[in-house]
C-alpha positions, -999 to +999 in steps of 0.1 A: +273+252+588+307+267+597+299+294+623+334+304+635+370+296+628+402+302+647+436+298+631+467+313+618+466+339+589+485+325+560+478+353+535+459+386+532+451+400+498+419+420+499+392+409+499+405+374+505+421+359+537+435+324+540+434+310+575+451+277+584+431+257+610+452+227+620+464+220+585+433+229+566+433+263+548+400+282+547+397+309+521+373+337+534+359+367+517+360+397+542+349+433+542+375+460+542+367+469+578+374+432+588+405+431+565+421+460+583+410+449+618+426+414+616+462+410+626+492+404+602+502+372+584+514+346+609+492+358+637+462+340+652+427+352+644+391+342+652+364+351+626+326+346+627+316+331+594+287+328+570+288+299+546+269+302+513+262+271+491+247+277+457+245+257+425+276+274+411+296+284+441+305+278+477+317+309+496+328+315+532+325+350+545+344+361+576+337+389+601+355+401+632+322+411+649+290+391+652+271+423+647+287+427+612+277+391+604+242+398+615+239+429+594+253+409+564+226+382+569+199+409+570+212+425+538+214+392+518+177+386+526+167+417+507+155+412+471 
């Protein structure tokens, strides 16, 4: 599992953020609160992540705060 990434923001187009981590670009889906909390393109960022693997998709979600990630994890457990 990918629990956290630190790198340089390459692009920000809500709700997607592309972060370069030593030459590998990670595309993350973020909430609007996270989107507006992270720095500008070209700046360094650390995001807590949640990686979802399903039959049809692999998605990486990013959060500035662990508490936001924890809430997200509780919400996706609800049927």
